C-alpha positions as CSV (number, residue, x, y, z in Angstrom):
1,M,-15.7,0.0,41.4
2,K,-16.7,3.2,39.3
3,K,-13.4,4.8,39.0
4,I,-12.0,1.3,37.8
5,S,-14.8,1.3,35.3
6,L,-13.9,4.9,34.1
7,A,-10.3,3.6,33.5
8,F,-11.5,0.8,31.5
9,L,-13.5,3.1,29.3
10,M,-10.8,5.2,28.7
11,G,-8.5,2.8,27.7
12,C,-5.9,3.8,30.4
13,I,-4.8,0.4,31.8
14,A,-1.7,2.7,32.7
15,F,1.5,0.0,34.0
16,G,-0.1,-2.8,33.2
17,S,0.1,-3.2,29.6
18,F,2.1,-0.1,29.2
19,F,5.3,-2.0,30.0
20,S,4.8,-4.8,27.2
21,S,6.7,-8.2,27.5
22,C,9.8,-8.4,24.4
23,E,8.1,-11.4,24.2
24,D,5.0,-10.3,22.4
25,M,4.9,-10.6,18.4
26,L,7.0,-7.4,18.0
27,S,10.3,-8.4,19.4
28,P,13.5,-7.9,17.4
29,D,15.9,-10.1,16.5
30,S,18.5,-7.3,15.9
31,E,21.4,-6.8,18.2
32,R,22.5,-3.6,16.7
33,H,22.4,-1.4,19.3
34,A,23.2,-1.8,23.7
35,Y,19.8,-0.9,25.2
36,E,20.6,-2.3,28.8
37,V,20.2,0.9,30.2
38,A,17.0,1.9,28.3
39,Q,15.6,-1.8,28.4
40,D,12.3,-0.8,30.2
41,T,11.7,2.0,27.6
42,L,12.5,-0.5,24.3
43,Y,10.1,-2.3,25.7
44,S,7.3,0.0,26.1
45,Y,7.8,1.2,22.3
46,W,7.5,-2.3,20.9
47,G,4.1,-2.7,23.2
48,I,2.8,0.6,21.5
49,V,3.7,-1.1,18.3
50,R,2.3,-4.1,19.1
51,S,-1.3,-2.4,20.4
52,L,-1.8,-0.9,17.2
53,Q,-2.8,-4.7,15.8
54,N,-6.0,-4.2,17.9
55,V,-7.3,-1.5,15.7
56,A,-5.7,-2.7,12.4
57,E,-8.8,-4.9,11.5
58,R,-11.6,-1.9,12.4
59,Y,-9.7,0.5,10.4
60,I,-10.3,-1.9,7.1
61,V,-14.3,-2.8,9.0
62,L,-15.0,0.9,9.2
63,G,-13.7,2.2,6.2
64,E,-15.2,0.2,4.0
65,C,-18.3,-1.0,5.4
66,R,-19.4,3.0,5.6
67,G,-18.5,3.2,1.7
68,E,-20.7,2.8,-1.5
69,L,-18.0,0.0,-2.6
70,V,-18.8,-3.4,-0.5
71,S,-22.4,-4.5,0.7
72,G,-23.6,-7.7,3.0
73,T,-24.0,-10.8,1.9
74,S,-27.2,-13.2,3.5
75,Y,-24.3,-14.5,5.8
76,V,-23.9,-11.1,6.9
77,S,-24.2,-10.4,11.5
78,D,-26.0,-8.3,12.9
79,S,-23.0,-6.3,14.4
80,I,-21.7,-5.7,10.7
81,T,-25.3,-5.0,9.9
82,A,-25.3,-2.1,12.0
83,I,-22.1,-0.7,10.7
84,L,-23.7,-0.9,7.4
85,N,-27.0,0.7,8.1
86,Y,-25.3,3.4,10.3
87,D,-27.9,2.0,13.0
88,M,-26.8,4.0,15.4
89,A,-29.0,2.8,18.4
90,N,-27.4,-1.0,17.6
91,A,-23.8,0.2,16.4
92,T,-23.2,1.5,20.0
93,D,-19.5,1.3,22.1
94,G,-18.5,-2.2,23.1
95,S,-21.5,-3.9,20.6
96,C,-18.7,-5.4,18.3
97,R,-14.8,-5.8,18.8
98,F,-15.1,-3.3,15.6
99,L,-16.5,-0.6,18.0
100,R,-14.4,-0.1,21.3
101,A,-13.0,3.6,21.5
102,S,-10.9,2.5,24.5
103,D,-8.8,0.7,22.6
104,Y,-8.1,3.9,20.6
105,Y,-7.6,5.4,24.1
106,H,-5.4,2.6,25.1
107,I,-2.5,3.6,22.4
108,I,-2.8,7.2,23.2
109,N,-2.4,6.6,27.0
110,S,0.8,4.7,26.5
111,C,2.2,7.2,24.0
112,N,1.6,10.0,26.5
113,A,3.2,7.7,29.0
114,Y,5.8,6.9,26.8
115,L,6.8,10.5,26.0
116,A,6.7,11.5,29.3
117,Q,9.2,9.0,30.7
118,C,11.3,8.2,28.2
119,D,14.8,9.6,28.6
120,T,15.3,11.3,25.0
121,L,18.6,12.6,26.1
122,R,20.3,9.7,26.8
123,T,23.0,9.0,24.3
124,T,25.3,5.7,23.4
125,G,28.7,5.9,23.5
126,T,28.8,7.3,20.4
127,L,27.2,10.0,21.5
128,Q,23.8,8.9,19.4
129,P,20.8,9.6,21.0
130,L,19.7,6.2,22.3
131,M,15.3,6.6,22.6
132,L,15.2,9.5,20.6
133,K,14.0,8.0,17.0
134,E,11.7,5.7,19.3
135,A,9.7,8.9,20.2
136,A,9.5,10.4,17.2
137,Q,7.7,7.4,15.7
138,V,5.3,7.6,19.2
139,E,4.5,10.8,18.2
140,A,3.4,9.6,14.4
141,I,1.8,6.9,15.8
142,R,-0.8,9.2,18.6
143,A,-1.5,11.7,15.4
144,W,-2.1,8.7,13.6
145,V,-4.5,6.9,16.4
146,Y,-6.1,10.4,17.2
147,L,-7.4,11.0,13.2
148,Q,-8.3,7.1,13.3
149,L,-11.0,8.9,16.3
150,V,-11.6,11.9,15.0
151,Q,-12.7,9.6,11.2
152,V,-14.6,7.4,13.8
153,Y,-16.5,9.8,16.6
154,G,-16.1,12.7,15.0
155,E,-15.6,15.2,18.1
156,V,-13.0,13.1,20.5
157,P,-11.2,13.9,23.8
158,F,-7.9,15.5,23.6
159,Y,-5.3,15.3,26.1
160,T,-1.4,14.9,25.9
161,E,-1.0,14.0,29.0
162,P,-0.5,10.4,30.7
163,L,-3.2,9.2,32.8
164,L,-1.7,7.1,35.4
165,T,-3.8,7.2,38.4
166,T,-7.6,7.4,39.3
167,D,-7.4,10.7,40.0
168,K,-6.1,11.9,37.0
169,I,-8.9,10.1,35.0
170,E,-11.4,11.7,36.9
171,A,-10.0,15.2,36.4
172,V,-10.0,15.1,32.7
173,S,-13.0,13.1,32.1
174,R,-14.6,16.3,34.1
175,Q,-13.1,18.4,31.9
176,H,-10.9,17.9,28.7
177,E,-10.3,19.5,25.6
178,T,-11.8,18.3,22.3
179,V,-10.5,17.9,19.1
180,N,-12.5,17.3,15.2
181,A,-11.2,17.5,11.5
182,D,-11.0,21.2,12.2
183,N,-8.7,21.9,14.6
184,L,-6.7,18.4,15.0
185,V,-3.8,19.5,13.2
186,D,-3.7,22.5,15.3
187,R,-3.1,20.8,18.1
188,L,-1.1,18.1,16.8
189,A,1.5,19.9,14.5
190,P,3.6,21.4,17.2
191,Y,4.6,17.7,18.5
192,L,5.0,16.3,15.0
193,E,7.2,19.5,13.7
194,K,9.5,18.7,16.5
195,A,9.5,15.4,15.4
196,L,10.0,15.6,11.9
197,Q,13.0,17.4,12.6
198,V,14.7,14.4,14.3
199,E,13.3,12.4,12.3
200,L,15.2,14.5,9.0
201,Q,18.5,14.5,11.2
202,Y,18.8,10.9,12.9
203,G,16.1,8.9,10.7
204,T,14.1,5.9,12.3
205,P,14.6,3.4,14.5
206,Q,16.9,0.9,12.9
207,Y,16.0,-3.0,13.9
208,D,15.7,-6.0,11.8
209,W,12.6,-8.3,11.2
210,Y,10.0,-8.4,13.6
211,G,9.1,-12.7,14.8
212,E,9.6,-14.8,16.8
213,S,11.9,-17.8,16.8
214,N,13.6,-16.9,13.3
215,A,9.9,-16.8,11.8
216,R,9.9,-13.4,10.1
217,V,6.8,-11.9,10.0
218,C,7.2,-8.6,9.0
219,H,10.2,-5.8,8.3
220,S,10.7,-3.4,11.4
221,T,10.7,-0.8,8.0
222,K,7.0,-1.5,7.5
223,C,5.8,-0.5,11.1
224,Y,6.9,3.1,10.8
225,I,4.2,5.8,9.7
226,P,6.6,8.7,7.7
227,L,6.0,11.9,9.6
228,N,5.9,14.1,6.9
229,V,2.7,11.9,5.3
230,I,1.0,11.9,8.7
231,L,1.6,15.8,8.6
232,G,0.3,15.8,5.0
233,D,-3.1,13.9,5.9
234,L,-3.8,15.9,9.1
235,Y,-3.7,19.4,6.7
236,L,-5.8,17.6,4.4
237,T,-8.2,16.9,6.8
238,K,-8.3,20.4,8.2
239,G,-9.4,20.8,3.9
240,D,-9.2,25.0,3.3
241,E,-6.9,26.1,0.4
242,V,-3.8,27.0,2.4
243,S,-4.0,23.8,4.4
244,C,-3.9,21.9,1.2
245,A,-1.1,23.7,0.2
246,K,1.0,22.8,3.4
247,A,-0.3,19.3,3.0
248,A,1.1,18.6,-0.8
249,Q,4.2,20.3,0.7
250,Y,4.9,17.6,3.2
251,Y,3.6,14.7,0.9
252,Y,5.8,16.4,-1.6
253,D,8.9,16.3,0.6
254,Y,8.4,12.7,1.3
255,F,8.3,11.8,-1.8
256,S,11.4,14.1,-2.7
257,N,13.5,13.3,0.1
258,N,15.8,10.1,0.2
259,Q,16.9,11.3,3.7
260,G,19.7,9.9,5.9
261,Q,20.7,7.1,3.1
262,G,18.5,4.4,4.0
263,R,17.9,5.6,7.8
264,M,14.2,7.3,6.1
265,T,11.7,5.2,4.2
266,P,12.4,6.1,0.4
267,G,9.6,8.0,-1.4
268,G,10.0,8.4,-4.8
269,T,8.1,7.3,-7.8
270,L,5.4,4.6,-8.1
271,P,6.5,1.0,-9.3
272,N,4.4,1.2,-12.7
273,R,5.2,-2.9,-12.6
274,N,1.9,-2.9,-10.5
275,I,-0.7,-3.0,-12.9
276,A,-3.6,-5.1,-14.3
277,Y,-4.9,-6.2,-17.9
278,G,-8.3,-7.3,-19.3
279,F,-9.0,-8.5,-22.4
280,K,-12.2,-10.1,-23.7
281,G,-11.8,-12.8,-27.0
282,E,-14.3,-13.7,-29.0
283,G,-16.7,-16.9,-27.0
284,M,-15.4,-15.8,-23.7
285,E,-18.5,-15.4,-21.8
286,R,-16.9,-12.4,-19.5
287,P,-13.4,-10.7,-19.5
288,I,-10.7,-12.1,-18.1
289,Y,-8.3,-10.3,-15.7
290,L,-4.6,-11.0,-15.0
291,Y,-1.8,-8.6,-12.4
292,S,1.4,-7.7,-13.4
293,G,3.4,-7.0,-10.5
294,S,3.3,-8.0,-6.5
295,A,0.2,-7.2,-4.4
296,P,1.5,-4.1,-1.5
297,W,0.4,-6.2,1.3
298,S,2.3,-9.1,0.2
299,E,5.7,-7.0,0.3
300,T,6.9,-8.0,4.1
301,G,10.5,-7.1,3.1
302,A,12.1,-3.7,4.1
303,V,11.0,-0.7,2.6
304,S,12.4,0.2,-0.6
305,S,12.0,2.9,-3.5
306,T,11.0,0.4,-5.7
307,N,8.2,-1.1,-3.6
308,E,4.6,0.0,-3.4
309,S,4.3,-0.4,0.4
310,V,5.5,1.9,2.8
311,T,3.2,1.3,6.3
312,A,1.6,-1.8,7.7
313,I,0.6,-3.4,11.0
314,P,1.2,-7.3,10.4
315,S,-0.2,-9.9,12.0
316,S,1.4,-12.5,14.0
317,T,2.0,-16.3,13.2
318,S,0.8,-17.3,16.5
319,K,-1.1,-16.6,19.2
320,L,1.4,-16.8,22.0
321,W,3.2,-14.2,20.2
322,G,0.6,-11.3,19.8
323,T,-2.7,-10.9,17.8
324,V,-3.5,-12.9,15.1
325,L,-5.0,-10.7,12.2
326,R,-7.9,-13.0,10.8
327,G,-11.2,-10.8,10.8
328,V,-11.0,-8.9,7.7
329,N,-10.0,-11.9,5.9
330,Q,-13.2,-14.1,7.2
331,L,-15.8,-10.8,6.4
332,Y,-15.0,-11.8,2.8
333,G,-15.0,-15.2,3.3
334,F,-12.0,-17.0,3.5
335,D,-10.7,-18.9,6.5
336,S,-7.1,-18.6,7.4
337,E,-4.7,-21.0,9.3
338,I,-1.0,-20.0,9.6
339,S,1.7,-22.6,9.3
340,V,4.7,-22.5,10.8
341,R,7.5,-24.9,8.9
342,T,10.9,-25.1,10.6
343,S,13.9,-26.6,8.3
344,D,17.3,-28.1,9.5
345,V,19.8,-25.9,8.0
346,N,22.9,-28.1,8.8
347,D,23.7,-30.0,12.4
348,T,23.5,-26.4,14.6
349,T,20.8,-24.5,13.2
350,S,17.5,-24.4,11.6
351,T,15.3,-22.0,10.0
352,T,11.5,-21.6,11.0
353,N,9.3,-19.8,8.4
354,A,5.5,-19.2,8.5
355,S,2.8,-19.1,5.5
356,V,-0.7,-18.8,5.2
357,I,-3.3,-21.0,4.4
358,I,-6.3,-19.8,3.2
359,T,-9.5,-21.4,2.1
360,P,-12.9,-19.9,0.4
361,K,-16.3,-20.3,2.8
362,Y,-19.5,-19.5,1.5
363,N,-20.9,-19.3,4.9
364,V,-18.0,-17.1,6.5
365,K,-18.7,-14.8,3.9
366,Q,-20.3,-11.4,5.0
367,L,-19.3,-8.7,2.5
368,M,-19.2,-8.9,-1.4
369,A,-18.6,-6.3,-4.0
370,S,-21.4,-3.8,-4.3
371,E,-23.2,-3.0,-7.7
372,A,-21.7,0.1,-7.3
373,Y,-18.2,-0.6,-7.2
374,T,-18.8,-3.0,-10.1
375,N,-20.6,-0.4,-12.3
376,L,-17.8,2.0,-11.4
377,C,-15.4,-0.6,-13.3
378,K,-17.6,-0.8,-15.6
379,S,-17.9,2.7,-17.0
380,Q,-14.0,3.1,-17.0
381,Q,-12.8,2.9,-20.7
382,F,-9.7,0.4,-21.1
383,E,-7.6,1.4,-23.5
384,L,-5.0,-1.0,-25.8
385,C,-2.6,-0.9,-28.6
386,I,-3.1,-3.0,-31.7
387,G,-0.5,-3.8,-33.9
388,A,1.5,-6.6,-35.5
389,S,4.0,-8.7,-33.5
390,S,7.0,-7.4,-35.4
391,A,5.0,-3.8,-35.7
392,T,7.2,-0.3,-34.4
393,T,5.4,1.8,-32.3
394,S,4.5,4.2,-34.7
395,E,2.6,1.4,-36.6
396,L,0.5,0.6,-33.4
397,V,-3.1,1.7,-33.5
398,L,-4.6,3.1,-30.0
399,T,-8.5,1.6,-29.2
400,V,-10.6,1.3,-26.3
401,D,-12.2,-1.6,-25.3
402,S,-15.1,-1.1,-24.2
403,V,-16.2,-4.6,-22.7
404,V,-13.3,-4.8,-20.0
405,G,-13.8,-2.0,-17.9
406,D,-11.4,-1.2,-15.2
407,A,-9.2,-4.2,-14.9
408,R,-8.3,-3.9,-11.6
409,Q,-11.6,-6.3,-11.0
410,Y,-9.0,-9.0,-11.3
411,W,-9.3,-8.4,-7.5
412,L,-12.6,-10.3,-7.4
413,R,-12.0,-13.8,-7.8
414,E,-14.5,-16.6,-8.6
415,Y,-14.4,-19.5,-6.5
416,G,-16.1,-22.9,-6.5
417,Q,-17.5,-24.9,-3.9
418,E,-18.4,-28.9,-4.2
419,Y,-21.2,-30.3,-2.2
420,D,-22.3,-33.8,-0.9
421,N,-24.4,-34.4,-3.2
422,G,-22.2,-33.8,-6.3
423,L,-23.2,-29.8,-7.1
424,T,-20.7,-27.5,-7.9
425,S,-21.6,-23.4,-7.1
426,R,-19.5,-20.9,-7.8
427,E,-19.7,-17.0,-6.1
428,W,-17.3,-14.2,-5.8
429,F,-15.2,-13.4,-3.1
430,I,-13.2,-9.9,-2.8
431,N,-9.7,-11.6,-2.9
432,K,-7.7,-8.8,-2.6
433,L,-6.0,-8.9,0.8
434,N,-6.2,-12.6,0.2
435,P,-2.7,-13.9,1.8
436,S,-2.7,-17.1,0.6
437,G,1.5,-17.8,0.6
438,F,2.2,-14.7,2.1
439,S,4.3,-15.2,4.8
440,T,2.2,-13.7,7.2
441,V,-1.4,-11.5,6.7
442,A,-0.3,-7.5,7.0
443,H,-2.8,-4.8,7.2
444,M,-1.7,-2.0,4.8
445,I,-2.3,1.4,6.1
446,Y,0.0,3.9,3.2
447,R,1.0,2.7,0.2
448,K,2.6,4.9,-2.4
449,S,-0.4,4.9,-4.5
450,M,-2.6,6.2,-1.6
451,I,0.0,8.9,-0.5
452,W,0.0,10.0,-4.1
453,L,-3.6,10.2,-4.3
454,R,-3.7,12.2,-1.7
455,Y,-0.9,14.6,-2.9
456,A,-3.1,15.1,-5.9
457,E,-6.4,15.8,-3.4
458,A,-4.3,18.6,-2.2
459,L,-2.4,19.9,-5.7
460,N,-6.4,20.7,-6.6
461,R,-7.3,22.3,-4.1
462,A,-4.3,24.3,-3.7
463,G,-5.0,25.4,-7.2
464,Y,-3.2,23.2,-9.5
465,P,-5.7,21.0,-10.9
466,S,-3.8,20.2,-14.0
467,Y,-1.3,19.1,-12.3
468,A,-3.3,16.9,-10.1
469,F,-4.9,15.3,-13.2
470,A,-1.4,14.6,-14.4
471,I,-0.9,12.2,-11.3
472,L,-3.6,10.4,-12.6
473,K,-3.0,10.3,-16.1
474,N,1.1,10.5,-16.4
475,G,2.6,11.0,-12.8
476,L,5.3,13.3,-11.8
477,C,8.7,12.8,-11.7
478,K,11.8,14.0,-13.5
479,N,12.5,14.3,-16.9
480,D,13.8,16.9,-19.6
481,N,10.5,16.1,-22.1
482,W,8.0,15.7,-19.1
483,Y,7.2,19.6,-18.7
484,P,6.2,22.5,-20.6
485,T,8.6,25.0,-20.5
486,P,8.0,29.0,-20.6
487,N,9.2,29.0,-24.1
488,S,7.3,26.3,-25.3
489,L,4.0,28.7,-23.6
490,D,4.8,31.8,-26.0
491,Y,2.5,32.5,-28.9
492,A,1.6,35.0,-31.3
493,V,2.0,38.7,-29.9
494,R,-1.0,40.3,-28.6
495,D,-0.9,44.1,-27.0
496,S,-2.0,43.1,-23.7
497,S,-0.4,40.5,-22.9
498,W,3.7,40.9,-23.4
499,A,5.8,40.4,-20.8
500,V,9.4,40.9,-20.4
501,L,12.5,38.2,-20.7
502,Y,15.6,39.7,-19.6
503,N,18.6,36.9,-18.5
504,D,16.3,34.3,-18.9
505,E,13.9,35.6,-16.2
506,Y,10.4,37.3,-16.7
507,Y,10.1,40.3,-15.6
508,P,8.3,42.2,-13.8
509,A,9.0,39.4,-10.7
510,D,5.4,39.5,-9.9
511,W,4.1,38.2,-13.1
512,R,5.3,34.9,-12.7
513,E,3.8,34.7,-8.9
514,N,0.5,36.1,-9.5
515,A,0.1,34.9,-13.6
516,T,-1.2,38.1,-14.4
517,C,-0.1,39.6,-17.7
518,P,0.8,43.4,-17.3
519,T,-0.3,45.9,-20.0
520,R,2.0,47.3,-22.5
521,A,2.3,50.4,-21.4
522,A,3.4,48.9,-17.8
523,L,6.0,47.2,-19.1
524,E,7.6,50.3,-21.0
525,E,7.7,52.3,-18.3
526,Y,9.4,49.1,-16.5
527,I,11.9,49.1,-19.2
528,N,12.2,52.8,-19.0
529,Q,13.4,51.8,-15.5
530,L,15.8,49.5,-15.9
531,L,17.4,51.8,-18.5
532,A,17.7,54.0,-15.3
533,D,18.6,51.8,-13.2
534,S,22.4,52.4,-12.4
535,T,23.3,48.7,-11.9
536,I,22.4,48.1,-15.6
537,V,25.3,49.3,-17.8
538,I,24.8,49.9,-21.2
539,E,27.5,50.9,-23.3
540,E,26.9,53.5,-25.9
541,G,25.7,52.0,-29.4
542,A,24.9,48.8,-27.5
543,T,21.2,47.4,-27.0
544,L,19.6,46.4,-24.1
545,P,19.7,43.0,-23.6
546,V,16.1,42.8,-23.1
547,S,14.0,40.4,-25.3
548,W,10.2,40.4,-25.5
549,A,8.0,37.3,-24.8
550,A,4.8,37.2,-25.7
551,L,2.6,35.4,-23.7
552,S,-1.1,34.4,-24.8
553,Y,-3.8,35.2,-22.8
554,E,-4.9,31.6,-24.0
555,N,-3.7,29.6,-21.3
556,Y,-3.9,26.5,-22.9
557,P,-1.2,24.6,-24.2
558,D,-0.2,24.4,-27.7
559,E,-1.4,21.5,-29.4
560,A,2.0,21.1,-31.2
561,C,3.8,21.3,-28.1
562,Q,5.9,17.7,-27.2
563,A,6.1,18.1,-23.9
564,I,4.4,14.6,-21.9
565,L,2.2,16.5,-19.8
566,Y,1.1,18.9,-22.5
567,Y,-2.2,19.8,-20.9
568,L,-0.7,21.6,-17.9
569,D,-2.3,24.9,-17.5
570,Q,0.0,28.1,-18.2
571,R,-1.0,29.2,-15.5
572,E,-0.3,26.8,-12.9
573,V,3.4,26.2,-14.9
574,L,4.5,29.7,-14.4
575,R,3.6,30.0,-10.6
576,S,4.4,26.4,-9.9
577,P,5.9,26.3,-6.3
578,S,8.6,24.5,-4.3
579,F,5.9,21.5,-3.8
580,L,5.8,20.8,-8.1
581,N,9.8,21.3,-8.3
582,F,10.6,17.9,-9.9
583,S,13.6,18.3,-11.4
584,F,16.0,16.5,-8.8
585,E,17.1,13.0,-9.2
586,T,15.4,11.8,-6.2
587,L,12.2,11.7,-7.7
588,N,13.9,9.0,-10.6
589,G,13.8,5.8,-8.4
590,N,13.9,2.3,-10.4
591,M,11.4,2.7,-13.2
592,S,11.3,0.6,-16.7
593,S,10.2,1.3,-19.6
594,E,6.5,2.1,-20.9
595,Y,4.2,-1.0,-22.1
596,I,2.3,-2.0,-24.6
597,F,-0.4,-4.5,-25.4
598,R,-0.1,-6.0,-29.1
599,R,-3.5,-7.8,-29.6
600,T,-1.7,-10.7,-31.9
601,S,0.5,-11.7,-29.2
602,L,-2.7,-11.9,-27.2
603,S,-4.5,-14.1,-29.9
604,A,-1.2,-16.1,-30.1
605,R,-1.2,-17.1,-26.5
606,D,-4.5,-18.5,-26.4
607,G,-5.9,-15.3,-24.4
608,A,-2.4,-14.8,-22.4
609,L,-1.3,-11.0,-21.8
610,S,2.0,-10.2,-22.8
611,T,3.9,-7.1,-23.0
612,V,7.1,-5.1,-25.0
613,A,8.8,-2.6,-24.0
614,T,8.8,1.0,-26.2
615,E,11.1,3.1,-27.2
616,G,11.3,5.5,-24.1
617,D,13.3,6.6,-21.1
618,D,13.6,4.1,-18.2
619,N,13.7,7.1,-15.5
620,I,9.8,7.6,-16.3
621,T,6.9,6.8,-14.5
622,Q,3.2,6.6,-15.0
623,G,-0.5,7.6,-13.8
624,I,-2.5,6.0,-11.2
625,H,-5.5,5.3,-13.8
626,A,-3.2,3.0,-15.9
627,H,-3.3,0.5,-13.3
628,G,-6.6,-0.3,-14.4
629,C,-7.2,1.0,-17.8
630,G,-3.8,0.3,-20.2
631,P,-0.4,1.5,-19.9
632,V,-1.1,3.9,-22.6
633,P,2.2,4.5,-24.8
634,L,3.6,8.2,-24.3
635,I,4.1,8.6,-28.0
636,K,0.3,7.9,-28.4
637,N,-1.1,9.7,-25.2
638,K,-2.8,12.9,-27.1
639,E,-5.0,10.2,-28.8
640,S,-6.3,8.7,-25.0
641,V,-9.8,8.9,-24.0
642,Y,-8.4,9.9,-20.6
643,D,-7.6,13.3,-21.5
644,Y,-8.1,16.5,-19.6
645,V,-10.0,18.4,-21.7
646,A,-12.7,15.5,-22.1
647,Q,-12.5,14.4,-18.6
648,V,-13.6,17.9,-17.0
649,I,-15.7,18.4,-19.7
650,K,-17.6,15.3,-18.8
651,K,-17.8,15.8,-15.5
652,A,-19.0,19.2,-15.5
653,K,-22.3,18.3,-16.3
654,A,-23.2,16.8,-13.4
655,Y,-23.0,20.6,-12.0
656,G,-25.1,21.4,-15.2
657,V,-22.3,23.6,-16.7
658,T,-21.4,23.0,-20.4
659,L,-17.6,23.7,-20.6
660,T,-15.3,23.9,-23.6
661,K,-11.5,24.0,-23.9
662,E,-11.0,27.6,-23.8
663,D,-13.9,27.9,-20.9
664,I,-11.4,25.1,-19.1
665,Y,-8.1,27.2,-19.1
666,S,-10.1,31.1,-19.4
667,G,-10.0,31.4,-15.4
668,D,-13.7,31.8,-15.1
669,Y,-14.7,29.1,-14.5
670,D,-11.9,27.5,-11.4
671,D,-14.0,26.3,-9.3
672,V,-16.0,23.9,-11.4
673,V,-12.6,22.9,-12.8
674,K,-11.3,22.0,-9.3
675,N,-14.6,20.3,-8.8
676,C,-14.4,18.2,-11.4
677,V,-10.9,17.1,-11.1
678,E,-11.8,16.7,-7.7
679,D,-14.2,13.8,-8.7
680,L,-12.1,12.3,-10.7
681,I,-9.7,11.6,-8.4
682,V,-12.4,10.2,-5.6
683,D,-12.8,8.1,-8.6
684,E,-9.4,6.8,-8.9
685,E,-9.2,6.5,-5.1
686,A,-12.4,3.9,-5.4
687,L,-10.4,2.1,-8.4
688,E,-6.9,1.5,-6.9
689,L,-7.8,1.5,-3.3
690,A,-11.2,-0.3,-3.2
691,F,-11.9,-2.9,0.1
692,E,-8.4,-1.4,2.1
693,G,-10.1,0.6,4.4
694,T,-10.2,4.0,2.9
695,R,-13.3,4.4,1.2
696,F,-15.5,6.5,3.6
697,F,-12.9,8.4,4.9
698,D,-11.7,9.2,1.5
699,L,-15.4,10.6,0.8
700,M,-15.8,12.3,4.2
701,R,-12.7,14.2,3.9
702,V,-13.9,15.5,0.3
703,A,-17.0,16.5,1.8
704,H,-15.9,18.4,5.1
705,R,-13.8,20.0,2.6
706,R,-16.6,21.0,0.3
707,G,-19.1,21.7,3.3
708,D,-21.5,19.9,1.1
709,A,-22.7,16.4,3.3
710,N,-24.7,15.6,0.6
711,Y,-21.4,14.8,-1.9
712,L,-20.9,11.7,0.5
713,A,-24.9,10.6,0.9
714,S,-24.9,10.5,-2.5
715,R,-22.5,8.2,-3.4
716,V,-22.9,5.9,-0.2
717,A,-26.3,5.5,-1.3
718,R,-25.4,4.5,-4.7
719,R,-25.1,0.8,-2.9
720,D,-28.4,1.5,-0.7
721,Q,-31.0,4.1,-1.4
722,S,-32.3,4.3,1.8
723,L,-29.0,5.7,3.5
724,L,-29.4,9.3,1.3
725,G,-31.6,11.1,4.0
726,K,-29.6,9.9,6.8
727,L,-26.6,11.0,5.5
728,Q,-27.6,14.2,4.6
729,N,-26.8,14.7,8.2
730,P,-23.1,15.2,8.9
731,K,-23.9,14.1,12.8
732,N,-25.2,10.5,11.4
733,W,-21.6,9.6,9.6
734,Y,-20.0,8.8,13.6
735,F,-20.3,6.5,16.1
736,P,-21.4,7.9,19.5
737,L,-18.8,8.0,21.9
738,P,-19.7,5.9,25.4
739,Q,-21.0,9.2,27.8
């Protein structure tokens, strides 16, 4: 009995659940490949993907309840209260369905067994690897699950061999390696790098829709974890400058590579149609908010460059076909019921569709938006352009609506309830993951805005804070007028800041790499060396083909520069590495023109919001901040209150430093600037990703990177000051593993 209990503790129910039946929810209806030879292995792969449903809801619950964006209602349960309050005495393993470490280890052990037993050398009749792509995905799944364990429990047991006997389980339980945020990537990267090469060469597994009896639940491409992204997450979690540079490269590779002509999940720019709008007219009690675009969690079709969604863990449409994910919606106050409808197409065929019917109920709502969240939204400045409906772009005036705040408050919805006595009451609900009308409930674990924000984190800590800010304000993409060029950064001659421009390259070569200005004397010596170099042939009487380029110590950009990202630090531009090369076509995506507000359109249509396209490049992108604070036209960008210098100066006050524009670009305050930009990114993560499950993990990642527990503690304390002292000890961030 001791051995059996240990097996359950570790989640090592080896064979019984490892080889899952294809009658589960994740049963593909594609007949694209012949799987007779590897049938058991294929079923095992489906079983692993299906088992992610067991941890999907706790990803959201443990990520949000421990952050500052939600708080409990009068109906909150004891188990959720314990999580909200970091009450580890009552939030023990097994105390609720969201706290079972064995569920994670069940997935890990299934992955280990699959990787040990899968015959990745077997090929089809066309010599294509039969299960190699599936094995690469299993590596990604195992890495993602280990990352969740580290974020929830801190220091956790690590093993890669399958535990298929009680003797093996006991041996590992007596002596095993452990991993944490600092060393997890070191242990997993070798496996993931090999899997990444498989993904680059062969792509991801190709199936159609997952579902049963033609009830389409979720396209298979939504269930794949991009290996570049999970590698980026692991390096970002480690957090030192070198690791952040590696993370930036992996995120960049994800966005830049359209690998395999559809075999890979496309990256690409952000769809700029996902924008929330706000407006408060005369006589309105509060602003109204509208949303333009499709919610990522409603995108159940195949992943594409035009969609936000990347990776989801889908629900099933019936308990007969797998796990039905209703827990999070119930915590947010919605009862859900899945309805399956079959319609006859003709005499011989029919089609089955599943939909979700939800009902808001006060007595099931345990979590609501916290005051800390609403205060953060209110502190944002919503921008719009005012002009006559017939006005041209140049006639529009950029203004700030100080009442609206961040329009992503659209995801908070007020519902009314009528009682038997005829009275009606109204309450606010977190409506963000409301699945009403969608084909299924799918919990998103990766979407493009999330990946871009993590890329911004990585860029900032790798030494490129102005580029990181550009992701928030304008976005990064291919566009000839987007970035300042070295020529546009040339200023008045200064004796101590000369460089040589020869054949369109700056010399010495290490000037660009190190962003250091050589003295004039050093450059004259360099010119003499060029003259003495036998490879440079100068005919008698000819002039040396070298021109001077005067580069100013003033790293901040010329105000006359018309580049969209005019605010980029010159030092960053001149030493930008490969992960900042946005000169290729694959980043274009399918973009539409920028949008602007016209006040007359708003009033003429009874407060309805309308948009008008401006002149511009169809291949441009926009920053994530515009998703909730107004899509400011590019022609007016320099007037925006969301300005790099202004925002850094504002954030610097929290560090007791008063900065000027010259200070920001001087290099003397680079550490302060990085902290300020990081704070802006953290704010944007709260605004963009609220209630989706990432909040506590985002705060934890930044606090760990800074070595500052108070960074996390002070933010979580914005919803409950009593938590400040407790969370200043990082040991209290994690739940205890069962002994």
